[in-house]
Each structure stands twice: as C-alpha cells, then as structure tokens.
C-alpha positions as CSV (number, residue, x, y, z in Angstrom):
1,Y,-98.8,23.8,3.9
2,I,-100.4,26.6,1.8
3,G,-99.4,24.8,-1.4
4,V,-101.0,21.6,-0.2
5,V,-104.2,23.3,0.8
6,L,-104.4,25.2,-2.5
7,G,-103.7,22.1,-4.5
8,Q,-106.4,20.2,-2.6
9,A,-108.9,23.0,-3.1
10,L,-108.3,22.9,-6.9
11,F,-108.7,19.2,-6.8
12,I,-111.9,19.4,-4.9
13,F,-113.2,22.2,-7.2
14,W,-112.6,20.0,-10.2
15,S,-114.1,17.0,-8.5
16,L,-117.2,19.0,-7.5
17,I,-117.8,20.1,-11.0
18,A,-117.2,16.6,-12.4
19,T,-119.4,14.9,-9.8
20,S,-122.3,17.4,-10.0
21,A,-122.3,18.0,-13.7
22,F,-121.1,14.7,-15.2
23,E,-121.3,12.3,-12.3
24,I,-117.7,11.2,-12.8
25,G,-114.5,11.5,-10.9
26,P,-113.0,9.9,-7.7
27,F,-115.9,11.1,-5.5
28,A,-118.8,10.1,-7.8
29,V,-121.3,7.9,-6.0
30,E,-125.0,7.2,-6.5
31,N,-126.0,9.8,-3.8
32,F,-124.9,13.4,-4.5
33,H,-124.8,14.2,-0.8
34,D,-122.6,11.2,-0.1
35,S,-120.3,12.6,-2.8
36,M,-120.1,15.9,-1.1
37,S,-119.4,14.3,2.3
38,L,-116.7,12.2,0.8
39,M,-115.0,15.3,-0.8
40,V,-115.3,17.3,2.5
41,S,-113.8,14.4,4.4
42,N,-110.9,14.1,2.0
43,F,-110.3,17.8,2.1
44,G,-110.3,17.8,5.9
45,L,-108.0,14.7,6.1
46,T,-105.6,16.3,3.6
47,A,-105.6,19.6,5.5
48,C,-104.8,17.8,8.8
49,V,-101.9,15.9,7.1
50,G,-100.6,19.1,5.5
51,L,-100.8,20.9,8.8
52,L,-98.9,18.0,10.5
53,V,-96.2,18.0,7.8
54,S,-95.9,21.8,8.1
55,A,-95.5,21.6,11.8
56,M,-92.9,18.9,11.5
57,L,-91.0,20.9,8.9
58,H,-91.2,24.0,11.1
59,E,-89.9,22.1,14.0
60,K,-87.1,20.7,11.9
61,H,-86.1,24.2,10.7
62,A,-86.3,25.5,14.3
63,I,-83.9,22.8,15.4
64,A,-81.6,23.4,12.5
65,R,-81.5,27.2,13.4
66,S,-80.8,26.3,17.1
67,M,-78.0,24.0,16.1
68,F,-76.5,26.6,13.8
69,E,-76.7,29.3,16.5
70,L,-75.1,26.9,19.0
71,R,-72.3,26.1,16.6
72,A,-71.8,29.8,15.8
73,E,-71.7,30.7,19.5
74,A,-69.2,27.9,20.1
75,A,-67.0,29.1,17.2
76,R,-67.2,32.7,18.5
77,A,-66.2,31.6,22.0
78,E,-63.3,29.6,20.6
79,L,-62.2,32.5,18.5
80,E,-62.3,34.8,21.5
81,H,-60.3,32.3,23.5
82,E,-57.7,32.1,20.8
83,L,-57.6,35.8,20.5
84,N,-57.1,36.2,24.3
85,L,-54.3,33.7,24.2
86,S,-52.7,35.5,21.3
87,K,-52.9,38.8,23.2
88,Q,-51.4,37.3,26.3
89,Q,-48.6,35.7,24.3
90,Y,-47.9,39.0,22.5
91,A,-47.9,40.8,25.8
92,R,-45.4,38.3,27.3
93,Q,-43.2,38.5,24.2
94,T,-43.3,42.3,24.3
95,E,-42.4,42.2,28.0
96,D,-39.5,39.8,27.3
97,L,-38.3,42.0,24.5
98,Q,-38.4,45.1,26.7
99,T,-36.4,43.2,29.3
100,V,-33.8,42.2,26.8
101,L,-33.5,45.7,25.4
102,A,-33.3,47.2,28.9
103,S,-30.2,45.0,29.5
104,F,-28.2,46.9,26.9
105,P,-27.2,50.5,27.1
106,D,-28.1,51.2,23.5
107,L,-30.4,53.5,21.6
108,Y,-32.8,52.0,19.1
109,F,-34.2,54.0,16.1
110,W,-36.7,52.7,13.6
111,M,-36.6,54.6,10.4
112,D,-38.6,54.5,7.1
113,A,-36.9,53.9,3.8
114,D,-36.6,57.7,3.3
115,G,-34.8,58.0,6.7
116,T,-37.7,59.3,8.7
117,Y,-37.6,58.4,12.4
118,R,-40.7,56.6,13.4
119,R,-39.9,55.0,16.8
120,F,-37.3,55.3,19.5
121,Y,-36.4,53.2,22.5
122,S,-33.6,53.5,25.1
123,T,-32.9,52.9,28.7
124,R,-30.6,56.0,28.8
125,A,-31.3,59.6,28.0
126,A,-30.9,60.5,24.4
127,L,-28.6,63.4,23.3
128,F,-31.8,65.0,22.1
129,P,-35.4,64.6,23.3
130,P,-37.4,62.3,21.0
131,E,-39.9,65.0,20.1
132,Q,-37.1,66.9,18.4
133,F,-36.4,64.1,15.8
134,L,-39.4,61.7,15.6
135,N,-41.2,62.0,12.3
136,R,-38.3,63.9,10.8
137,R,-35.6,62.6,8.4
138,F,-32.2,62.0,10.0
139,Q,-30.5,63.5,6.9
140,D,-32.1,66.8,7.8
141,I,-31.1,67.0,11.5
142,I,-27.8,65.3,12.0
143,P,-24.6,67.5,11.9
144,D,-22.8,67.8,8.6
145,G,-19.6,66.3,10.0
146,I,-21.2,62.9,10.4
147,K,-24.0,63.0,7.8
148,E,-22.0,61.5,4.9
149,P,-20.9,58.2,6.6
150,L,-24.3,57.7,8.2
151,V,-26.2,58.3,4.9
152,T,-23.8,55.9,3.1
153,A,-24.3,53.2,5.7
154,F,-28.1,53.7,5.6
155,D,-28.2,53.4,1.8
156,R,-26.0,50.3,1.9
157,A,-28.2,48.6,4.6
158,L,-31.4,49.5,2.7
159,H,-30.2,48.0,-0.6
160,S,-27.8,45.2,0.4
161,K,-30.0,43.9,3.3
162,A,-26.7,43.3,5.2
163,M,-25.9,44.9,8.6
164,E,-23.8,48.0,8.2
165,E,-21.6,49.5,10.9
166,V,-20.2,53.0,11.2
167,E,-18.4,54.9,13.9
168,Y,-18.7,58.6,14.4
169,S,-18.0,61.2,17.1
170,M,-20.1,64.1,18.4
171,P,-19.1,67.0,20.7
172,G,-20.1,66.4,24.3
173,P,-19.9,68.3,27.6
174,N,-16.5,66.7,28.5
175,G,-15.1,66.4,25.0
176,P,-15.8,64.3,22.0
177,E,-18.2,61.3,22.5
178,W,-17.8,58.3,20.2
179,F,-20.7,56.2,19.0
180,E,-21.1,53.0,16.9
181,A,-24.2,52.6,14.8
182,R,-25.4,49.3,13.4
183,L,-28.1,49.5,10.7
184,Q,-30.1,46.6,9.5
185,L,-33.1,46.4,7.1
186,M,-36.1,44.6,8.6
187,A,-38.9,42.6,7.0
188,S,-41.3,45.5,7.5
189,G,-39.2,47.7,5.2
190,Q,-37.9,49.9,8.0
191,V,-34.3,50.2,9.0
192,L,-33.3,49.6,12.6
193,A,-30.4,51.6,13.8
194,I,-28.8,50.5,17.1
195,V,-26.5,53.1,18.5
196,R,-24.0,52.4,21.3
197,D,-21.8,54.7,23.2
198,I,-18.2,53.6,22.7
199,S,-16.4,56.6,24.2
200,S,-14.7,54.5,26.9
201,R,-13.4,52.1,24.4
202,K,-12.2,54.9,22.1
203,Q,-10.5,56.6,25.0
204,T,-8.6,53.5,25.9
205,E,-7.5,53.0,22.3
206,L,-6.3,56.6,22.2
207,E,-4.4,56.2,25.4
208,L,-2.8,53.0,24.1
209,Q,-1.8,54.8,20.9
C-alpha cells in the first residue's frame, strides 16, 4: 500500500509540474482548477484502491497464518498421540519382558566390551550385592580359579558373535555350587551373560558317576 501511494504521489507531482508549467500530461485541461481537481480525484481513487488491496492482502496473510498454525497444532497433537502410543507400547513390552525373565531362575548381566558390569537383573538373590560389582570389570573381581575360562568365553563371544557357554564352580555354604554362563554379543555392543545355577544337575551327575 505504501508503494502504491508513493508511486501515485510521484505521478501526481510530475503531472502537476507538467500541467501547470507546460499544460501537458494526462490531467491537462483548459481550466487549471479542473486539472487540479482531476488529479486529486485520481489520487483519492488510487489511494482507496490501494487501501482495499492492502486490506485484502493482509486478510489473506492472516488466513494463511491461521491455517499454518492450525496445521502445526494438528501435527503436534498427532505427534504427541504417536509418542504416547509408543510409550505405552514400550511399557507393555518392558512389562512382558520382566514377566518372561521372572519365570526363569537366572541371573542377567549386561557388560561393556571391556567387561564392565552395567546392568543386573535377577529374581533370586545374587551371591554378591549388585553395588559390589556394578561399574566394575568382571576380570578384576571374580576369583582366579574361574577367571580364565570366563575371560576366554567372553572374548570369544565378543569377536565371534556366537553364543559361548562355560561351566564353573564356586564355594558355597553347603559345598561347591555349580553355574552355567551363556554369553552373547548384542546389537548395542554389550555382552549379555545369563548365569544359571546347575548345582542340582551337577550333583545328580556326580551321584550317577
């Protein structure tokens, strides 16, 4: 609108000079006052048209902004809905996994590639409280008598990506306790170790022997 008004003002200024000085131009008539009236009328009409066009453009832009905001709000609501569904699905899957894990009397250890314990889960009491081994390397805390086979199985699982199994025994309150450890490399780069107490099975095997 400002550009229209400025352009019209320059046009009228040129017409005024041309009409008054040289009696030429689009508004040049026999009577000078009629020329001035004609120019003023043209300016007023152009100003009204420019104001109307400006108002229409402003309304168009306002509608476009409103539509954009409505679409953005709809997209945000849809994203929040999908996020809530994902959270609910994750919670259900986590609950199902906990139920599955709780059905097995095993110990689960998640270890980094250097052997550092990061997570632990079990439905039974561990031989040692988790705070004594979490964030520590298993090579530094397990007894020397079982360190070598466990380290070997860990290295094989880490590099071959195949499940490695190893059996070992540890002294318990009622004599030696036997365990079976299964180590598997996961997509995250961590190694999952599933440890199961096989003392009853070993005792039966020894009795049969």
